[in-house]
C-alpha positions in Angstrom: 13.6 9.2 13.3 13.3 9.4 9.5 9.8 8.3 8.3 9.9 7.3 4.8 6.6 6.8 2.8 6.6 4.2 0.1 3.7 4.0 -2.4 3.0 3.4 -6.0 0.1 2.5 -8.4 -1.3 -1.0 -8.1 1.1 -3.5 -9.9 4.0 -1.0 -9.8 6.3 -3.3 -7.8 6.1 -1.7 -4.3 6.3 -5.1 -2.6 9.8 -5.9 -4.1 11.0 -2.4 -3.0 9.7 -2.9 0.5 11.6 -6.2 0.7 14.8 -4.5 -0.3 14.1 -1.9 2.5 13.7 -4.6 5.0 17.0 -6.2 4.0 18.6 -2.8 4.6 17.3 -3.1 8.2 14.5 -0.6 7.9 11.3 -1.6 9.7 8.3 -1.5 7.3 4.7 -0.9 8.2 2.6 -2.9 5.5 -0.8 -1.2 5.1 -2.1 -4.2 3.0 -0.9 -6.6 5.6 -2.6 -4.5 8.2 -5.9 -4.6 6.1 -5.6 -8.4 5.9 -5.3 -8.6 9.7 -8.3 -6.3 10.2 -10.5 -8.6 7.9 -9.2 -11.9 9.4 -11.0 -13.9 12.0 -11.4 -11.7 15.1 -10.3 -8.6 13.1 -11.6 -5.2 14.1 -13.2 -4.6 10.7 -15.1 -7.9 10.5 -18.3 -6.8 12.3 -18.7 -3.5 10.5 -18.1 -5.2 7.0 -20.5 -8.0 7.8 -23.2 -5.5 8.6 -22.9 -3.6 5.3 -22.1 -6.8 3.1 -23.5 -9.9 4.9 -22.5 -12.1 2.0 -18.8 -11.2 2.5 -18.6 -12.8 6.0 -17.6 -16.3 6.5 -16.7 -18.1 9.7 -16.2 -14.7 11.6 -13.8 -13.4 8.9 -14.1 -11.4 5.7 -14.2 -13.4 2.4 -12.1 -11.0 0.4 -13.2 -12.3 -2.9 -17.0 -11.9 -2.0 -16.2 -8.5 -0.7 -14.4 -7.5 -3.9 -17.4 -8.7 -6.0 -19.7 -6.7 -3.8 -17.8 -3.3 -4.2 -16.0 -3.4 -7.5 -17.5 -1.1 -10.0 -19.6 0.6 -7.4 -18.0 3.9 -6.2 -20.5 4.3 -3.2 -19.7 0.9 -1.9 -15.8 1.4 -2.3 -16.3 4.6 -0.4 -18.2 2.9 2.3 -15.6 0.2 2.7 -12.7 2.9 2.8 -14.7 4.7 5.6 -14.4 1.4 7.6 -10.9 0.4 6.8 -8.9 3.7 6.6 -9.4 4.9 10.2 -8.5 1.4 11.5 -5.3 1.3 9.4 -4.5 4.8 10.6 -4.7 3.7 14.2 -2.3 0.8 13.5 0.2 3.0 11.5 0.4 5.5 14.4 0.8 2.7 16.8 3.8 1.4 14.6 5.4 4.8 14.6 5.2 5.1 18.4 6.8 1.6 18.8 9.6 2.6 16.4 10.3 5.9 18.2 10.5 4.0 21.6 13.0 1.6 19.9 15.1 4.3 18.8 14.9 3.3 15.1 16.6 5.8 12.8 14.7 5.1 9.6 11.3 3.3 9.2 9.0 2.8 6.2 5.4 3.4 5.7 4.3 1.1 2.8 0.9 2.4 1.9 -0.8 2.1 -1.6 -3.0 5.1 -1.1 -0.4 7.1 0.8 -1.3 10.5 -0.7 -5.1 9.7 -1.0 -5.5 9.0 2.7 -3.3 11.9 3.9 -0.8 9.5 5.4 2.1 11.4 3.5 1.8 14.0 6.5 3.4 11.5 8.7 6.4 11.2 6.3 9.6 13.1 6.1 10.1 11.9 2.4 8.1 9.9 -0.1 9.4 7.2 -2.4 7.1 6.5 -5.4 7.6 3.3 -7.4 6.4 3.4 -11.0 6.1 1.0 -13.9 4.7 1.2 -17.4 0.8 0.7 -17.6 0.9 -2.6 -19.6 3.2 -4.1 -17.0 1.0 -3.1 -14.0 -2.2 -4.4 -15.9 -0.6 -7.7 -16.5 0.5 -8.0 -12.8 -2.9 -6.9 -11.3 -4.9 -9.2 -13.6 -2.6 -12.2 -12.7 -2.4 -11.5 -9.0 -6.2 -10.9 -8.5 -7.5 -13.0 -11.2 -9.4 -10.1 -12.8 -10.3 -9.3 -16.4 -8.6 -6.3 -18.1 -11.6 -4.2 -17.6 -11.7 -4.9 -13.9 -8.0 -4.3 -13.5 -8.4 -1.0 -15.4 -11.3 0.0 -13.1 -9.2 -0.6 -10.0 -6.2 1.4 -11.4 -8.4 4.3 -12.4 -9.6 4.5 -8.7 -6.1 5.5 -7.7 -4.4 8.8 -8.1 -2.9 9.5 -11.7 0.8 8.3 -12.2 1.5 12.0 -13.2 0.1 13.4 -9.9 1.8 10.8 -7.7 5.2 11.2 -9.5 4.9 15.0 -9.2 4.6 14.7 -5.4 7.3 12.1 -5.0 10.6 13.0 -3.2 12.3 10.1 -4.8 11.0 8.3 -7.9 12.0 4.5 -8.6 11.3 3.1 -12.0 10.4 -0.5 -12.1 9.4 -2.9 -14.8 12.6 -3.1 -16.7 14.5 -5.6 -14.6 15.3 -6.5 -11.0 18.9 -5.5 -11.4 17.9 -2.1 -12.6 15.5 -1.8 -9.6 18.2 -3.0 -7.2 20.6 -0.4 -8.5 18.2 2.5 -8.0 17.4 1.2 -4.5 21.0 0.9 -3.5 21.7 4.5 -4.5 18.5 5.5 -2.5 19.4 3.7 0.5 23.1 4.9 0.6 21.9 8.6 0.1 19.4 8.3 3.0 21.8 6.4 5.3 24.1 9.3 4.8 21.4 11.8 5.5 20.7 10.3 8.9 
């Protein structure tokens, strides 16, 4: 089984790329979706988050807006949140890989924003990095999360630099020009990986 890592800076367009990969028939583990599940009602992270940030708990679930307000701009608080979330996401990722292996899947994808930062790249045979110009990414993050430019820049600064991420990529997809341009690059990548199987 080929395990393909998919990552990129916030707002780079990773979600669009993951959608193309699903259409190609490749199962995708979505780390962001896993985090949402962990923080939803009955999720495994709710109790630990509520102990640390009581204001972020509402109706036995995590109020993501309140949690973001509690941690953004505070590196120690972000580190504490990551210490709760990352091990739980790692468990879910490894369970996904076991399921895919049992099903005899030939190619699957780990869609993880902090792939390199969390060491999840060690579970991958190759890594695809999606990149886009900084102004494009800032606009997307500000719009998607209702943040000021300063808050968006702070979030982006928490991630690995584009230069380092791109250096560690096995495949680089440049996004932000047009959907057609992204689609062409993806088709070439998908064809090459299908042949490599």
